[in-house]
VOSERO-359543 format. One record per residue (C-alpha): residue number from 0; x, z, y. Coordinates in steps of 0.02 Angstrom, whole numbers, plus 50000, padded with zeros to 5 digits. Layout:
<segus>
[NUM; [X; Z; Y]]
...
</segus>
This chain:
<segus>
[0; [50165; 49100; 50329]]
[1; [50142; 49104; 50141]]
[2; [50025; 49205; 50034]]
[3; [49984; 49222; 49848]]
[4; [49833; 49120; 49800]]
[5; [49754; 49021; 49656]]
[6; [49644; 48867; 49645]]
[7; [49529; 48913; 49500]]
[8; [49487; 49062; 49392]]
[9; [49606; 49088; 49246]]
[10; [49771; 49163; 49193]]
[11; [49922; 49230; 49288]]
[12; [50008; 49060; 49281]]
[13; [49887; 49000; 49417]]
[14; [49957; 49118; 49550]]
[15; [50074; 49034; 49674]]
[16; [50141; 49045; 49851]]
[17; [50048; 48935; 49974]]
[18; [50053; 48909; 50162]]
[19; [49903; 48973; 50259]]
[20; [49841; 48999; 50436]]
[21; [49726; 49141; 50486]]
[22; [49582; 49115; 50607]]
[23; [49550; 49232; 50753]]
[24; [49466; 49395; 50700]]
[25; [49276; 49400; 50718]]
[26; [49191; 49532; 50826]]
[27; [49199; 49670; 50695]]
[28; [49365; 49619; 50617]]
[29; [49548; 49667; 50636]]
[30; [49706; 49564; 50617]]
[31; [49844; 49664; 50532]]
[32; [50028; 49630; 50504]]
[33; [50060; 49693; 50328]]
[34; [50206; 49808; 50291]]
[35; [50163; 49848; 50110]]
[36; [50030; 49800; 49984]]
[37; [50000; 49884; 49816]]
[38; [49949; 49803; 49653]]
[39; [49791; 49851; 49557]]
[40; [49715; 49789; 49394]]
[41; [49568; 49741; 49505]]
[42; [49676; 49602; 49577]]
[43; [49692; 49507; 49414]]
[44; [49515; 49547; 49360]]
[45; [49458; 49456; 49518]]
[46; [49577; 49311; 49483]]
[47; [49521; 49294; 49303]]
[48; [49340; 49274; 49356]]
[49; [49279; 49439; 49283]]
[50; [49212; 49491; 49454]]
[51; [49142; 49324; 49511]]
[52; [48967; 49396; 49524]]
[53; [49038; 49496; 49670]]
[54; [49168; 49375; 49739]]
[55; [49087; 49204; 49726]]
[56; [49186; 49050; 49673]]
[57; [49256; 48974; 49831]]
[58; [49436; 48909; 49816]]
[59; [49577; 48922; 49853]]
[60; [49568; 49111; 49843]]
[61; [49696; 49233; 49908]]
[62; [49754; 49385; 49807]]
[63; [49775; 49568; 49846]]
[64; [49665; 49715; 49897]]
[65; [49765; 49869; 49955]]
[66; [49882; 49868; 50105]]
[67; [49955; 49963; 50251]]
[68; [50021; 49887; 50412]]
[69; [50003; 49874; 50600]]
[70; [49859; 49807; 50702]]
[71; [49900; 49645; 50794]]
[72; [49729; 49602; 50866]]
[73; [49549; 49664; 50860]]
[74; [49379; 49584; 50878]]
[75; [49268; 49612; 51029]]
[76; [49165; 49749; 50947]]
[77; [49314; 49852; 50887]]
[78; [49342; 49990; 51015]]
[79; [49434; 50125; 50918]]
[80; [49587; 50025; 50862]]
[81; [49715; 49934; 50967]]
[82; [49871; 49828; 50938]]
[83; [50013; 49936; 50876]]
[84; [49905; 50059; 50779]]
[85; [49964; 50092; 50602]]
[86; [49822; 50073; 50477]]
[87; [49786; 50078; 50291]]
[88; [49642; 49999; 50199]]
[89; [49576; 49854; 50098]]
[90; [49511; 49678; 50120]]
[91; [49334; 49627; 50067]]
[92; [49322; 49580; 49883]]
[93; [49249; 49410; 49929]]
[94; [49405; 49359; 50025]]
[95; [49549; 49468; 49960]]
[96; [49715; 49422; 50042]]
[97; [49824; 49578; 50052]]
[98; [49970; 49489; 49967]]
[99; [50020; 49404; 50128]]
[100; [50119; 49446; 50287]]
[101; [49959; 49452; 50389]]
[102; [49774; 49472; 50349]]
[103; [49603; 49492; 50427]]
[104; [49487; 49629; 50368]]
[105; [49329; 49719; 50421]]
[106; [49348; 49868; 50538]]
[107; [49249; 49979; 50420]]
[108; [49378; 49955; 50281]]
[109; [49519; 50033; 50384]]
[110; [49579; 50207; 50432]]
[111; [49728; 50255; 50537]]
[112; [49887; 50289; 50439]]
[113; [49954; 50466; 50462]]
[114; [50133; 50476; 50526]]
[115; [50176; 50584; 50374]]
[116; [50147; 50438; 50255]]
[117; [50260; 50287; 50240]]
[118; [50177; 50117; 50237]]
[119; [50213; 50102; 50050]]
[120; [50141; 50275; 50014]]
[121; [49985; 50234; 50115]]
[122; [49963; 50064; 50031]]
[123; [49960; 50147; 49860]]
[124; [49805; 50250; 49901]]
[125; [49648; 50146; 49932]]
[126; [49582; 50076; 49768]]
[127; [49655; 50210; 49654]]
[128; [49617; 50355; 49770]]
[129; [49443; 50302; 49822]]
[130; [49394; 50264; 49642]]
[131; [49445; 50438; 49587]]
[132; [49363; 50518; 49739]]
[133; [49196; 50430; 49712]]
[134; [49191; 50470; 49526]]
[135; [49236; 50653; 49539]]
[136; [49162; 50705; 49706]]
[137; [49017; 50587; 49744]]
[138; [48956; 50535; 49571]]
[139; [49002; 50677; 49453]]
[140; [48993; 50818; 49581]]
[141; [49138; 50903; 49491]]
[142; [49142; 51089; 49525]]
[143; [49269; 51230; 49515]]
[144; [49288; 51292; 49336]]
[145; [49214; 51136; 49255]]
[146; [49311; 51039; 49124]]
[147; [49369; 50861; 49153]]
[148; [49444; 50738; 49029]]
[149; [49545; 50592; 49101]]
[150; [49589; 50444; 48991]]
[151; [49744; 50363; 49066]]
[152; [49798; 50516; 49164]]
[153; [49969; 50453; 49220]]
[154; [49912; 50287; 49291]]
[155; [49878; 50271; 49477]]
[156; [49693; 50316; 49464]]
[157; [49737; 50457; 49345]]
[158; [49864; 50530; 49466]]
[159; [49734; 50529; 49604]]
[160; [49602; 50605; 49490]]
[161; [49716; 50748; 49436]]
[162; [49756; 50789; 49617]]
[163; [49574; 50786; 49670]]
[164; [49519; 50890; 49520]]
[165; [49654; 51019; 49554]]
[166; [49598; 51031; 49735]]
[167; [49420; 51062; 49674]]
[168; [49479; 51190; 49547]]
[169; [49427; 51103; 49386]]
[170; [49519; 51116; 49220]]
[171; [49595; 50950; 49171]]
[172; [49641; 50877; 49002]]
[173; [49719; 50705; 48997]]
[174; [49757; 50570; 48868]]
[175; [49919; 50475; 48898]]
[176; [50052; 50375; 48809]]
[177; [50177; 50472; 48701]]
[178; [50316; 50437; 48826]]
[179; [50212; 50514; 48966]]
[180; [50169; 50683; 48890]]
[181; [50301; 50779; 48988]]
[182; [50255; 50693; 49151]]
[183; [50070; 50731; 49124]]
[184; [50106; 50914; 49093]]
[185; [50209; 50922; 49252]]
[186; [50057; 50861; 49351]]
[187; [49960; 51018; 49303]]
[188; [49858; 50966; 49152]]
[189; [49799; 51107; 49043]]
[190; [49823; 50993; 48893]]
[191; [49901; 50820; 48871]]
[192; [49841; 50715; 48722]]
[193; [49940; 50571; 48645]]
[194; [49828; 50416; 48646]]
[195; [49912; 50347; 48490]]
[196; [49838; 50491; 48389]]
[197; [49656; 50531; 48350]]
[198; [49566; 50645; 48471]]
[199; [49569; 50824; 48406]]
[200; [49399; 50880; 48341]]
[201; [49421; 51039; 48443]]
[202; [49383; 50936; 48599]]
[203; [49211; 50880; 48538]]
[204; [49073; 50929; 48659]]
[205; [49193; 51018; 48777]]
[206; [49191; 50919; 48940]]
[207; [49072; 50914; 49087]]
[208; [49149; 50750; 49146]]
[209; [49245; 50616; 49052]]
[210; [49334; 50492; 49165]]
[211; [49401; 50335; 49082]]
[212; [49531; 50287; 49212]]
[213; [49607; 50159; 49094]]
[214; [49455; 50073; 49019]]
[215; [49512; 50095; 48839]]
[216; [49406; 50245; 48786]]
[217; [49283; 50191; 48652]]
[218; [49098; 50232; 48675]]
[219; [49105; 50344; 48522]]
[220; [49252; 50441; 48591]]
[221; [49166; 50467; 48757]]
[222; [49007; 50527; 48673]]
[223; [49106; 50648; 48566]]
[224; [49196; 50727; 48713]]
[225; [49052; 50766; 48831]]
[226; [48946; 50921; 48816]]
[227; [48756; 50914; 48829]]
[228; [48716; 50850; 49003]]
[229; [48892; 50785; 49030]]
[230; [48934; 50610; 49089]]
[231; [49061; 50474; 49052]]
[232; [49126; 50368; 49197]]
[233; [49214; 50202; 49165]]
[234; [49311; 50097; 49292]]
[235; [49334; 49941; 49185]]
[236; [49172; 49842; 49209]]
[237; [49109; 49722; 49076]]
[238; [48935; 49652; 49048]]
[239; [48919; 49756; 48890]]
[240; [48967; 49917; 48980]]
[241; [48843; 49882; 49121]]
[242; [48705; 49853; 48994]]
[243; [48746; 50014; 48901]]
[244; [48748; 50112; 49065]]
[245; [48574; 50046; 49106]]
[246; [48501; 50126; 48951]]
[247; [48606; 50285; 48947]]
[248; [48594; 50432; 49066]]
[249; [48765; 50492; 49010]]
[250; [48866; 50336; 49056]]
[251; [48907; 50250; 49220]]
[252; [49019; 50103; 49264]]
[253; [49099; 50130; 49434]]
[254; [49134; 49996; 49565]]
[255; [49223; 50080; 49710]]
[256; [49147; 50069; 49884]]
[257; [49302; 50051; 49992]]
[258; [49222; 50096; 50159]]
[259; [49326; 50203; 50278]]
[260; [49212; 50353; 50250]]
[261; [49271; 50359; 50069]]
[262; [49453; 50318; 50105]]
[263; [49476; 50448; 50243]]
[264; [49467; 50603; 50130]]
[265; [49593; 50525; 50011]]
[266; [49714; 50489; 50154]]
[267; [49687; 50665; 50220]]
[268; [49734; 50741; 50052]]
[269; [49890; 50633; 50044]]
[270; [49941; 50682; 50221]]
[271; [49921; 50865; 50171]]
[272; [50041; 50838; 50023]]
[273; [49899; 50869; 49900]]
[274; [49889; 50693; 49828]]
[275; [50031; 50572; 49792]]
[276; [50036; 50417; 49684]]
[277; [50217; 50381; 49634]]
[278; [50287; 50211; 49680]]
[279; [50386; 50155; 49530]]
[280; [50427; 49975; 49574]]
[281; [50446; 49878; 49736]]
[282; [50459; 49688; 49744]]
[283; [50457; 49548; 49871]]
[284; [50311; 49428; 49889]]
[285; [50409; 49293; 49796]]
[286; [50442; 49413; 49650]]
[287; [50262; 49472; 49640]]
[288; [50188; 49334; 49527]]
[289; [50308; 49378; 49385]]
[290; [50269; 49564; 49403]]
[291; [50082; 49531; 49409]]
[292; [50095; 49430; 49248]]
[293; [50193; 49566; 49158]]
[294; [50072; 49701; 49212]]
[295; [49923; 49599; 49155]]
[296; [50008; 49570; 48988]]
[297; [50028; 49756; 48957]]
[298; [50180; 49821; 49051]]
[299; [50143; 50004; 49089]]
[300; [50186; 50090; 49252]]
[301; [50156; 50276; 49275]]
[302; [50114; 50248; 49456]]
[303; [50109; 50102; 49577]]
[304; [50197; 49937; 49605]]
[305; [50212; 49887; 49788]]
[306; [50248; 49723; 49876]]
[307; [50356; 49753; 50029]]
[308; [50361; 49635; 50179]]
[309; [50530; 49641; 50267]]
[310; [50459; 49573; 50430]]
[311; [50323; 49705; 50435]]
[312; [50327; 49852; 50555]]
</segus>
């Protein structure tokens, strides 16, 4: 088998196909045959070394986080999954490895895939959906009638956040690219703002929660938008942002906890047709390095790119 991997931290040119062999799953692990894996900015942030405080620096390193597939084998302590079960989940950040025909992951990073969701639809959910769920439900405690601002509302995390906020009953304003205004309005935003234009002064001090789902909102913009007692949540971690969050009660940098307990409500919403992240591009494993490079260099997708494995279930 071949997987995408790299031999040192750096740019997208380091990613290549390489042969690999998986060990037997440990007691609390599961071996999965992958049917689909989705691409996240997290994948190249890990490869660049931005997350090495969480991943360590052991090489070669595999790539990929989100996937859906079928269980092939389970460890001795895994009693609630069996070969043939369809699952969706992630791999640990320290190992990665979803961009491969097979992988091993921890049992507590998996949930069963509902029959209503295709493998590609399920694979699009974990990182984007769990990130949005944790920010809005666990961290912000967003409530019906509150006002939410989403920066990057038509990206994958933004799609998930809009769906979750609508389920809660919050009022959502989003900032998107000029070509995405119509799409954003169709998702149920009360107002869609063009990010190429200055924020309207009428939005100053309006929002209970500001969610930077893109990472490009300036600190000054975030501070302008929130009302007294409001909070700004950012999903693009940097040392500077972590330091600022340490000294500010109004700011938090979010690193998603991908445990099954956080993934299950997202999958449940998707199975109930209340949350969907559009899949806008599908590629083979061999085509994936070029797509990863273009996405990292600024190609915009209003949804998800998925790697499909023809030999998967």
